[in-house]
Structures are given as C-alpha cells and as structure tokens.
C-alpha positions as CSV (number, residue, x, y, z in Angstrom):
1,X,29.4,47.1,-55.8
2,X,29.4,45.2,-59.0
3,X,30.4,41.5,-58.4
4,X,31.1,41.7,-54.7
5,X,28.4,39.2,-53.7
6,X,26.6,41.8,-51.4
7,X,23.1,43.0,-51.5
8,X,21.1,45.5,-49.5
9,X,17.9,44.0,-47.9
10,X,15.1,46.1,-47.0
11,X,12.4,44.4,-44.6
12,X,9.0,46.3,-45.1
13,X,5.3,46.0,-44.3
14,X,4.8,46.0,-48.0
15,X,7.9,44.8,-49.6
16,X,6.6,44.8,-53.2
17,X,5.5,48.4,-53.0
18,X,8.8,49.5,-51.6
19,X,10.8,47.5,-54.3
20,X,8.7,49.3,-57.0
21,X,9.6,52.6,-55.2
22,X,13.2,52.1,-55.2
23,X,13.3,50.7,-58.8
24,X,11.4,53.8,-59.9
25,X,13.5,56.4,-58.0
26,X,16.8,54.8,-59.0
27,X,15.8,54.0,-62.5
28,X,16.7,50.3,-62.1
29,X,15.0,47.1,-63.1
30,X,12.3,45.4,-61.0
31,X,13.3,41.7,-61.1
32,X,10.3,39.7,-59.9
33,X,8.3,41.6,-57.2
34,X,10.9,41.6,-54.5
35,X,14.4,42.5,-56.2
36,X,15.7,45.5,-57.9
37,X,18.8,45.2,-60.1
38,X,21.0,48.1,-61.3
39,X,21.3,49.1,-64.8
40,X,25.0,49.7,-64.9
41,X,27.0,50.1,-61.7
42,X,25.3,49.3,-58.5
43,X,24.3,46.4,-56.3
44,X,21.0,44.4,-55.9
45,X,18.4,45.5,-53.7
46,X,16.3,42.7,-52.0
47,X,12.7,43.2,-50.2
48,X,11.3,41.0,-47.6
49,X,8.3,41.1,-45.5
50,X,9.1,42.6,-42.0
51,X,8.4,40.6,-38.9
52,X,8.2,44.0,-36.9
53,X,7.9,47.5,-37.2
54,X,10.6,49.8,-37.9
55,X,12.0,51.5,-34.6
56,X,14.8,53.9,-34.6
57,X,17.3,54.8,-37.1
58,X,18.7,52.0,-39.2
59,X,22.3,51.0,-39.1
60,X,22.6,50.8,-42.8
61,X,21.3,53.4,-45.4
62,X,22.1,54.5,-48.9
63,X,23.7,57.6,-50.1
64,X,22.5,58.6,-53.5
65,X,24.8,60.5,-56.1
66,X,24.0,63.6,-57.9
67,X,26.0,64.6,-61.0
68,X,25.5,68.4,-60.8
69,X,23.3,70.8,-58.9
70,X,20.5,70.8,-61.5
71,X,20.6,66.9,-61.4
72,X,20.4,67.0,-57.6
73,X,17.3,69.3,-57.8
74,X,15.7,67.0,-60.3
75,X,16.6,63.8,-58.2
76,X,15.1,65.5,-55.1
77,X,12.0,66.3,-57.2
78,X,11.7,62.8,-58.2
79,X,12.3,61.5,-54.8
80,X,9.5,63.8,-53.4
81,X,7.0,63.0,-56.3
82,X,7.4,59.3,-55.3
83,X,6.8,59.8,-51.8
84,X,10.0,60.7,-50.0
85,X,10.2,63.3,-47.1
86,X,12.8,65.1,-45.3
87,X,13.7,63.7,-41.9
88,X,15.8,65.0,-39.0
89,X,18.2,62.4,-37.5
90,X,20.3,65.1,-35.9
91,X,22.4,65.8,-39.0
92,X,22.4,69.5,-38.4
93,X,22.1,72.5,-41.1
94,X,25.7,72.6,-42.6
95,X,26.0,69.0,-44.0
96,X,26.5,68.6,-47.7
97,X,23.5,66.4,-48.2
98,X,19.8,66.1,-47.8
99,X,18.4,63.4,-45.4
100,X,15.1,61.9,-46.4
101,X,13.1,58.6,-45.9
102,X,11.5,56.4,-48.3
103,X,7.7,55.7,-48.0
104,X,8.7,53.0,-45.3
105,X,10.5,55.4,-43.2
106,X,14.0,54.2,-44.1
107,X,16.6,56.9,-44.1
108,X,18.7,57.8,-47.3
109,X,20.8,60.8,-48.1
110,X,21.0,62.6,-51.4
111,X,24.5,64.0,-51.6
112,X,25.7,67.3,-53.2
113,X,27.7,66.8,-56.3
114,X,31.1,65.3,-55.8
115,X,34.0,64.6,-58.1
116,X,35.1,61.1,-58.5
117,X,37.1,58.9,-60.6
118,X,34.5,56.0,-60.1
119,X,31.3,55.4,-61.7
120,X,29.1,54.6,-58.8
121,X,25.8,54.8,-60.6
122,X,23.0,56.4,-58.8
123,X,24.0,54.9,-55.3
124,X,27.2,56.6,-54.1
125,X,27.6,54.5,-51.1
126,X,26.1,52.2,-48.6
127,X,26.7,53.6,-45.1
128,X,27.1,51.2,-42.2
129,X,27.1,52.7,-38.7
130,X,29.3,50.5,-36.3
131,X,30.7,50.5,-32.9
132,X,34.0,49.5,-34.4
133,X,34.3,50.3,-38.2
134,X,37.7,48.7,-38.6
135,X,36.6,45.4,-37.1
136,X,33.3,45.2,-38.8
137,X,34.7,46.1,-42.4
138,X,37.2,43.4,-42.0
139,X,34.5,40.9,-42.5
140,X,34.3,42.0,-46.3
141,X,36.8,40.8,-48.7
142,X,37.0,44.1,-50.6
143,X,40.0,46.4,-50.8
144,X,40.0,49.4,-48.6
145,X,40.3,52.7,-50.5
146,X,40.5,54.8,-47.2
147,X,41.3,53.6,-43.6
148,X,41.0,55.8,-40.5
149,X,40.0,55.1,-37.0
150,X,36.6,56.7,-37.5
151,X,36.1,55.7,-41.1
152,X,36.8,52.8,-43.3
153,X,35.7,53.0,-47.0
154,X,35.7,49.8,-49.1
155,X,35.2,49.3,-52.9
156,X,35.1,46.7,-55.5
157,X,38.3,45.6,-57.1
158,X,36.9,46.8,-60.5
159,X,36.3,50.3,-59.1
160,X,32.7,50.4,-60.1
161,X,29.5,50.6,-58.2
162,X,29.0,52.2,-54.7
163,X,31.3,52.5,-52.0
164,X,30.8,50.5,-48.7
165,X,31.5,53.1,-45.8
166,X,31.8,52.0,-42.2
167,X,31.3,55.0,-39.7
168,X,31.0,55.2,-36.2
169,X,27.6,55.2,-34.8
170,X,25.0,53.8,-32.2
171,X,21.9,53.1,-34.5
172,X,20.6,49.7,-34.0
173,X,18.0,49.3,-36.4
174,X,18.2,46.2,-38.9
175,X,15.2,47.0,-41.1
176,X,17.8,47.7,-43.7
177,X,20.9,45.5,-43.7
178,X,23.8,43.9,-45.9
179,X,23.3,40.3,-47.0
180,X,24.9,37.9,-49.2
181,X,23.7,38.3,-52.9
182,X,21.5,35.5,-54.1
C-alpha cells in the first residue's frame, strides 16, 4: 500500500531470522535487521521481539499473489524450500488458495492467479479478521473499492500496492498486526 502510512508488524521469538525469511521469499530488501522494504509496489514489514508465544490464528495475514499457474508453483516451491509448511485453519478443500505458515507459524495464503488492473506486487492483500469489518475499516483513510456487510476492501489512492481487506472472523491473535509506518 504505497504511501498509505501502514506497515505490517510481526512479533517473533527470532525477529531477525523471520525478517530475512520474508525478504527472501518476497524478493524484497532487508533494511537493517528488523525491516523489509518492497522493491516496487508493497508495504513495509517490521519485525519485533515477541513478549509471548503465538497462540491461535492471527487476526492479520498476508495473501501472496501469483501471476500464472507456473509462477504459483515456483512461488510455492520457494516458500517450502525456505521453510513454509501447509496448515489447516478450517479453509476446506475447495478454496482458490493454499494456506501455509511461515517458520514462526504465522498464517499466509498463496492465491491462484487472478486478473487485476492493479499492480499489487507479490503481496496481493493484507487480510484483517474483524467482528465488524465496516467499523474497523473506517479507521483507515483509504478509499473503499468494495463495500459489503461482510467485506470491506480498501486500496491506496494511487492504485498500487496490496489491498487491505476486512473480513468477518473471530481470530484473536495479534502476533501480526497493522501499525503506522515508521
């Protein structure tokens, strides 16, 4: 979400290791030991030391974009070779994405190829589970590109970078969260 003032923060037992992992799998720049910056469209990722272990599913996760079925398979292989693993969070078998976890256990999705008029970069969207998607999304000064009672999708005014999607859900984990960019 280029220029939106938002970062995604990961709290981890080994934040430097997790920052290197995300920089590698996304092909982004490691800035210092605890930040990953996009090359092209994207949003900064920050990494901090966790004050407690991860419990339960995170409220926030990244959906990764694939450009073709071949690219999806290559991306999946890169994720696995780097230490990702499949996880079951109750998604079922008929969803058009693969659910995985990074080495710290944080959920992420690798989407099937989608047509889009927006260059999101490798992160298609930042997904936030919310008890009230409309109310929570109102806190962000970004244009809505889709608004329904069960889904609110925001995007940067420049129409570059990932979407910010608010979906209904009951996940309570806050190991991954949205924070103001620093």
